[in-house]
N, CA and C atoms as a LAMMPS dump frame, in Angstrom:
ITEM: TIMESTEP
0
ITEM: NUMBER OF ATOMS
360
ITEM: BOX BOUNDS ff ff ff
-5.0000000000000000e+02 5.0000000000000000e+02
-5.0000000000000000e+02 5.0000000000000000e+02
-5.0000000000000000e+02 5.0000000000000000e+02
ITEM: ATOMS id mol type element x y z
1 1 1 N -348.863 439.943 -212.748
2 1 2 C -349.83 439.202 -212.196
3 1 3 C -349.583 437.941 -211.683
4 2 1 N -349.716 437.131 -210.749
5 2 2 C -349.672 435.827 -210.605
6 2 3 C -350.482 434.861 -210.13
7 3 1 N -350.797 433.866 -210.679
8 3 2 C -351.944 433.281 -210.579
9 3 3 C -351.618 432.237 -210.143
10 4 1 N -352.435 431.281 -208.58
11 4 2 C -352.265 429.95 -208.421
12 4 3 C -353.335 429.342 -208.361
13 5 1 N -352.772 427.657 -209.77
14 5 2 C -353.762 426.825 -209.67
15 5 3 C -354.02 425.858 -209.277
16 6 1 N -355.131 425.42 -208.193
17 6 2 C -354.945 424.563 -207.491
18 6 3 C -355.926 422.915 -208.46
19 7 1 N -355.64 422.326 -208.036
20 7 2 C -355.488 421.04 -208.917
21 7 3 C -355.831 419.521 -207.825
22 8 1 N -356.581 418.451 -208.008
23 8 2 C -356.619 416.914 -207.777
24 8 3 C -357.534 416.803 -206.391
25 9 1 N -358.235 417.922 -206.032
26 9 2 C -359.166 417.518 -204.955
27 9 3 C -360.284 416.661 -205.343
28 10 1 N -361.398 416.375 -204.945
29 10 2 C -362.113 415.09 -205.035
30 10 3 C -362.995 414.999 -203.447
31 11 1 N -363.577 413.793 -204.164
32 11 2 C -364.61 412.743 -203.041
33 11 3 C -363.569 411.089 -203.302
34 12 1 N -363.523 411.018 -202.004
35 12 2 C -362.537 409.764 -201.423
36 12 3 C -363.328 409.248 -200.212
37 13 1 N -362.849 407.639 -200.167
38 13 2 C -363.342 407.094 -199.148
39 13 3 C -362.111 407.088 -197.786
40 14 1 N -362.844 406.563 -196.787
41 14 2 C -361.78 407.175 -195.431
42 14 3 C -360.654 405.855 -195.849
43 15 1 N -359.572 406.737 -195.616
44 15 2 C -358.484 405.728 -195.629
45 15 3 C -357.373 405.716 -197.433
46 16 1 N -358.063 406.348 -197.954
47 16 2 C -358.007 406.453 -199.466
48 16 3 C -356.904 407.284 -199.501
49 17 1 N -356.228 408.08 -200.8
50 17 2 C -355.351 409.043 -201.232
51 17 3 C -355.769 410.303 -202.097
52 18 1 N -355.41 411.107 -202.264
53 18 2 C -355.587 412.017 -203.202
54 18 3 C -353.836 412.899 -203.272
55 19 1 N -353.991 413.06 -204.158
56 19 2 C -352.639 414.369 -204.732
57 19 3 C -353.325 415.712 -204.822
58 20 1 N -352.753 416.675 -204.184
59 20 2 C -353.106 417.983 -205.161
60 20 3 C -352.213 418.42 -205.662
61 21 1 N -352.208 419.849 -206.534
62 21 2 C -351.579 420.087 -207.277
63 21 3 C -351.764 421.685 -207.237
64 22 1 N -350.414 422.722 -207.361
65 22 2 C -350.346 423.923 -207.249
66 22 3 C -350.004 424.343 -208.017
67 23 1 N -350.085 425.232 -209.228
68 23 2 C -349.243 425.96 -210.174
69 23 3 C -349.166 427.177 -209.786
70 24 1 N -347.992 427.791 -209.996
71 24 2 C -348.121 429.358 -209.898
72 24 3 C -347.447 429.62 -211.824
73 25 1 N -348.235 430.8 -211.61
74 25 2 C -348.027 431.072 -213.399
75 25 3 C -347.922 432.832 -213.535
76 26 1 N -347.185 433.54 -214.322
77 26 2 C -347.283 435.055 -214.51
78 26 3 C -345.991 435.596 -214.169
79 27 1 N -345.524 436.562 -213.872
80 27 2 C -344.937 437.352 -213.655
81 27 3 C -343.988 437.068 -212.168
82 28 1 N -343.013 436.166 -212.428
83 28 2 C -342.336 435.208 -211.387
84 28 3 C -341.101 435.29 -211.38
85 29 1 N -340.29 436.054 -210.31
86 29 2 C -338.63 436.109 -210.494
87 29 3 C -338.679 434.699 -210.044
88 30 1 N -338.816 434.301 -208.653
89 30 2 C -338.784 432.886 -208.262
90 30 3 C -339.922 432.641 -207.031
91 31 1 N -340.369 431.833 -206.389
92 31 2 C -341.487 431.689 -205.511
93 31 3 C -340.387 431.037 -204.203
94 32 1 N -340.974 431.425 -203.189
95 32 2 C -339.968 431.179 -202.063
96 32 3 C -341.125 430.361 -201.278
97 33 1 N -340.955 430.636 -199.772
98 33 2 C -342.376 429.262 -199.266
99 33 3 C -343.487 429.071 -199.922
100 34 1 N -343.66 427.726 -200.33
101 34 2 C -345.081 427.202 -200.622
102 34 3 C -345.729 427.063 -199.458
103 35 1 N -347.221 426.524 -199.256
104 35 2 C -347.628 426.111 -198.65
105 35 3 C -349.351 425.627 -198.945
106 36 1 N -350.195 425.092 -198.09
107 36 2 C -351.224 423.941 -198.51
108 36 3 C -351.959 424.785 -196.768
109 37 1 N -352.75 425.572 -196.695
110 37 2 C -354.36 425.475 -195.965
111 37 3 C -355.675 424.755 -196.22
112 38 1 N -356.19 424.997 -195.065
113 38 2 C -357.487 423.81 -195.275
114 38 3 C -358.753 424.941 -194.642
115 39 1 N -359.836 425.333 -194.951
116 39 2 C -360.719 425.601 -194.101
117 39 3 C -362.122 424.377 -194.181
118 40 1 N -362.319 424.631 -193.008
119 40 2 C -363.379 423.525 -193.151
120 40 3 C -365.137 424.165 -192.892
121 41 1 N -366.176 423.52 -193.166
122 41 2 C -367.205 424.111 -192.765
123 41 3 C -367.633 424.654 -191.802
124 42 1 N -367.904 425.937 -191.212
125 42 2 C -367.834 427.172 -189.87
126 42 3 C -366.687 426.839 -189.281
127 43 1 N -365.539 426.659 -189.698
128 43 2 C -364.279 426.681 -189.256
129 43 3 C -363.495 427.844 -189.848
130 44 1 N -362.447 428.266 -189.004
131 44 2 C -360.794 429.3 -189.727
132 44 3 C -360.201 428.687 -190.571
133 45 1 N -359.713 428.885 -191.233
134 45 2 C -358.512 428.503 -192.181
135 45 3 C -357.74 428.062 -191.456
136 46 1 N -356.846 426.854 -191.749
137 46 2 C -355.407 426.586 -190.894
138 46 3 C -354.693 426.089 -191.504
139 47 1 N -353.576 426.113 -191.07
140 47 2 C -352.249 425.311 -191.449
141 47 3 C -351.919 423.832 -191.608
142 48 1 N -351.84 424.069 -192.778
143 48 2 C -351.364 422.252 -192.901
144 48 3 C -349.942 422.06 -193.482
145 49 1 N -349.818 422.474 -194.195
146 49 2 C -348.061 421.997 -194.763
147 49 3 C -347.305 423.143 -195.225
148 50 1 N -346.113 423.103 -195.189
149 50 2 C -345.113 424.287 -196.082
150 50 3 C -343.583 423.784 -196.526
151 51 1 N -343.367 424.645 -197.394
152 51 2 C -342.15 423.786 -197.749
153 51 3 C -340.964 425.357 -198.588
154 52 1 N -339.762 425.633 -198.253
155 52 2 C -339.577 426.607 -198.277
156 52 3 C -338.974 426.19 -199.673
157 53 1 N -337.789 426.794 -200.49
158 53 2 C -337.481 426.884 -201.871
159 53 3 C -336.528 425.414 -201.414
160 54 1 N -335.866 425.791 -200.665
161 54 2 C -334.466 424.386 -200.318
162 54 3 C -334.976 423.17 -200.054
163 55 1 N -336.133 422.925 -199.927
164 55 2 C -336.776 421.634 -199.603
165 55 3 C -337.162 421.563 -198.236
166 56 1 N -337.002 422.182 -197.322
167 56 2 C -337.557 422.457 -195.496
168 56 3 C -338.676 422.313 -195.67
169 57 1 N -339.124 421.06 -194.869
170 57 2 C -340.938 421.206 -194.278
171 57 3 C -341.146 421.332 -193.259
172 58 1 N -342.751 421.678 -193.1
173 58 2 C -343.123 421.581 -191.819
174 58 3 C -344.666 421.143 -191.93
175 59 1 N -345.132 420.179 -190.712
176 59 2 C -346.51 420.415 -191.064
177 59 3 C -347.378 420.499 -189.894
178 60 1 N -348.363 420.53 -189.741
179 60 2 C -349.548 420.342 -188.499
180 60 3 C -349.49 419.407 -188.123
181 61 1 N -349.61 418.892 -187.011
182 61 2 C -349.617 417.583 -186.347
183 61 3 C -350.753 416.724 -186.496
184 62 1 N -351.656 417.32 -187.084
185 62 2 C -352.896 416.769 -187.417
186 62 3 C -352.618 415.873 -188.777
187 63 1 N -351.779 415.967 -189.404
188 63 2 C -351.469 415.623 -190.831
189 63 3 C -349.993 414.634 -190.654
190 64 1 N -349.421 415.379 -189.54
191 64 2 C -347.851 414.557 -189.504
192 64 3 C -348.008 412.958 -190.061
193 65 1 N -347.06 412.266 -190.841
194 65 2 C -347.122 410.946 -191.159
195 65 3 C -348.145 410.624 -192.201
196 66 1 N -349.045 411.333 -192.471
197 66 2 C -350.098 411.034 -193.513
198 66 3 C -349.863 411.912 -194.776
199 67 1 N -349.663 413.2 -194.637
200 67 2 C -349.493 413.943 -195.812
201 67 3 C -347.69 414.625 -196.02
202 68 1 N -347.877 414.283 -197.104
203 68 2 C -346.199 414.919 -197.912
204 68 3 C -346.486 415.707 -198.756
205 69 1 N -345.836 417.154 -198.749
206 69 2 C -345.357 418.251 -199.098
207 69 3 C -343.963 418.579 -199.988
208 70 1 N -344.145 418.381 -201.263
209 70 2 C -343.111 418.823 -202.401
210 70 3 C -343.639 419.671 -203.246
211 71 1 N -342.095 420.002 -203.909
212 71 2 C -342.43 421.093 -204.597
213 71 3 C -341.397 420.804 -205.974
214 72 1 N -341.558 421.58 -207.344
215 72 2 C -340.442 421.308 -208.506
216 72 3 C -340.509 422.718 -208.935
217 73 1 N -339.257 423.384 -208.367
218 73 2 C -339.337 424.943 -208.346
219 73 3 C -338.608 425.146 -209.844
220 74 1 N -338.467 424.393 -210.433
221 74 2 C -338.52 424.97 -212.227
222 74 3 C -339.909 425.057 -212.394
223 75 1 N -340.746 424.537 -212.154
224 75 2 C -342.372 424.002 -212.66
225 75 3 C -343.102 425.409 -211.84
226 76 1 N -342.362 425.916 -210.616
227 76 2 C -343.427 426.844 -209.348
228 76 3 C -344.53 425.984 -209.33
229 77 1 N -344.402 424.789 -209.23
230 77 2 C -345.73 424.189 -208.627
231 77 3 C -345.104 423.507 -207.568
232 78 1 N -346.676 423.521 -206.904
233 78 2 C -346.183 422.855 -205.305
234 78 3 C -347.548 421.414 -205.31
235 79 1 N -347.089 420.459 -204.446
236 79 2 C -347.808 419.29 -204.38
237 79 3 C -348.121 418.885 -202.832
238 80 1 N -349.153 418.551 -202.706
239 80 2 C -349.608 417.48 -201.458
240 80 3 C -350.055 416.255 -201.311
241 81 1 N -349.459 415.031 -201.462
242 81 2 C -349.718 413.911 -201.109
243 81 3 C -350.361 413.893 -199.769
244 82 1 N -351.57 413.379 -200.125
245 82 2 C -352.733 412.699 -199.017
246 82 3 C -353.224 411.409 -198.74
247 83 1 N -352.596 410.525 -197.803
248 83 2 C -352.726 409.566 -197.453
249 83 3 C -353.932 409.364 -196.086
250 84 1 N -354.051 407.986 -196.396
251 84 2 C -354.896 407.481 -194.613
252 84 3 C -355.745 408.716 -194.226
253 85 1 N -356.684 408.888 -195.342
254 85 2 C -357.393 410.617 -195.301
255 85 3 C -358.817 409.842 -194.078
256 86 1 N -359.041 410.472 -193.609
257 86 2 C -359.782 410.974 -192.46
258 86 3 C -361.04 411.77 -192.941
259 87 1 N -362.31 411.592 -192.415
260 87 2 C -363.566 412.204 -192.732
261 87 3 C -363.029 413.578 -192.687
262 88 1 N -362.565 414.067 -190.974
263 88 2 C -362.02 415.495 -190.909
264 88 3 C -360.928 415.57 -191.935
265 89 1 N -360.563 415.341 -192.54
266 89 2 C -359.918 416.451 -193.611
267 89 3 C -360.684 416.765 -194.502
268 90 1 N -361.777 416.621 -194.41
269 90 2 C -362.832 416.953 -195.075
270 90 3 C -362.706 419.071 -195.566
271 91 1 N -362.488 419.528 -196.272
272 91 2 C -362.342 420.904 -196.56
273 91 3 C -362.014 421.537 -197.4
274 92 1 N -361.973 422.439 -198.202
275 92 2 C -361.349 423.418 -199.292
276 92 3 C -359.817 423.736 -198.672
277 93 1 N -359.22 423.52 -199.453
278 93 2 C -357.676 423.285 -199.335
279 93 3 C -357.297 424.171 -200.012
280 94 1 N -356.478 425.195 -199.796
281 94 2 C -356.397 426.64 -200.486
282 94 3 C -354.78 426.074 -200.315
283 95 1 N -354.11 426.915 -201.781
284 95 2 C -352.54 426.847 -201.777
285 95 3 C -352.035 427.892 -201.773
286 96 1 N -350.554 428.62 -200.628
287 96 2 C -350.123 429.715 -200.377
288 96 3 C -348.768 429.979 -200.948
289 97 1 N -348.465 430.837 -201.819
290 97 2 C -347.245 430.854 -201.947
291 97 3 C -346.929 432.407 -201.64
292 98 1 N -345.655 432.871 -201.27
293 98 2 C -344.71 434.027 -200.961
294 98 3 C -343.977 434.048 -202.484
295 99 1 N -344.055 434.662 -203.631
296 99 2 C -343.923 434.874 -204.543
297 99 3 C -342.472 436.375 -204.579
298 100 1 N -341.525 435.976 -205.41
299 100 2 C -340.865 437.422 -205.626
300 100 3 C -340.846 437.851 -206.942
301 101 1 N -341.749 438.69 -207.14
302 101 2 C -342.247 439.185 -208.891
303 101 3 C -341.252 440.47 -208.79
304 102 1 N -340.026 440.64 -208.579
305 102 2 C -339.199 441.468 -208.64
306 102 3 C -338.053 440.924 -208.199
307 103 1 N -336.709 441.515 -208.396
308 103 2 C -335.629 440.828 -207.135
309 103 3 C -335.938 441.578 -206.231
310 104 1 N -336.763 442.499 -205.682
311 104 2 C -336.964 443.725 -204.593
312 104 3 C -338.204 443.042 -204.131
313 105 1 N -338.668 442.787 -204.482
314 105 2 C -340.572 442.774 -204.01
315 105 3 C -341.139 441.359 -204.321
316 106 1 N -341.548 441.034 -202.844
317 106 2 C -341.91 439.846 -202.761
318 106 3 C -343.661 440.017 -202.212
319 107 1 N -344.728 439.472 -202.733
320 107 2 C -346.011 439.379 -202.849
321 107 3 C -346.513 438.335 -202.104
322 108 1 N -347.588 437.958 -201.659
323 108 2 C -347.934 436.491 -201.366
324 108 3 C -349.477 436.621 -201.992
325 109 1 N -349.842 435.503 -202.456
326 109 2 C -351.011 435.279 -203.154
327 109 3 C -351.745 433.731 -202.728
328 110 1 N -352.949 433.464 -202.846
329 110 2 C -353.762 432.622 -202.489
330 110 3 C -353.952 432.269 -203.988
331 111 1 N -354.382 430.699 -203.606
332 111 2 C -355.414 429.744 -204.599
333 111 3 C -356.559 430.082 -204.776
334 112 1 N -357.76 429.53 -205.821
335 112 2 C -359.083 429.893 -205.244
336 112 3 C -359.53 428.972 -204.593
337 113 1 N -358.97 427.285 -204.341
338 113 2 C -359.315 426.504 -202.988
339 113 3 C -359.413 425.365 -204.087
340 114 1 N -359.699 424.531 -203.336
341 114 2 C -360.083 422.88 -204.093
342 114 3 C -360.741 421.932 -202.786
343 115 1 N -362.165 421.348 -203.436
344 115 2 C -362.851 420.79 -202.337
345 115 3 C -362.094 419.224 -202.459
346 116 1 N -362.106 418.912 -200.807
347 116 2 C -361.448 417.993 -200.693
348 116 3 C -362.5 417.33 -199.458
349 117 1 N -363.079 416.173 -200.025
350 117 2 C -363.991 415.626 -199.199
351 117 3 C -364.052 414.16 -199.025
352 118 1 N -363.705 413.209 -197.687
353 118 2 C -363.292 412.295 -197.37
354 118 3 C -364.931 411.34 -197.017
355 119 1 N -365.279 410.535 -197.47
356 119 2 C -366.508 410.251 -196.77
357 119 3 C -366.577 409.165 -195.613
358 120 1 N -366.922 408.42 -194.753
359 120 2 C -366.78 407.461 -193.69
360 120 3 C -367.188 406.323 -193.656
């Protein structure tokens, strides 16, 4: 069993910064792609950013230049540094990880979500 635990959400004023963390624990051979998604009230969950085990990153257009995703493979942890936050960034942020639980078995896991609220 694998668990993803997010932390770092909160309330911040527009223009401010937050750093989210997501730690994977449990029966892990290693983690492949790790990513962040978000879901605003009344909207569908959307992709924010992802990072491969080798460090290749990809971002949604709406966050490029403001958000930075990084990871620590030894800790099975992914981070999301969010700068220049805007009210439209308000959402529940979810961590996602593609995990090898055995050398031949991959599973997709989600965290429970952490609330980010940006006030204007």
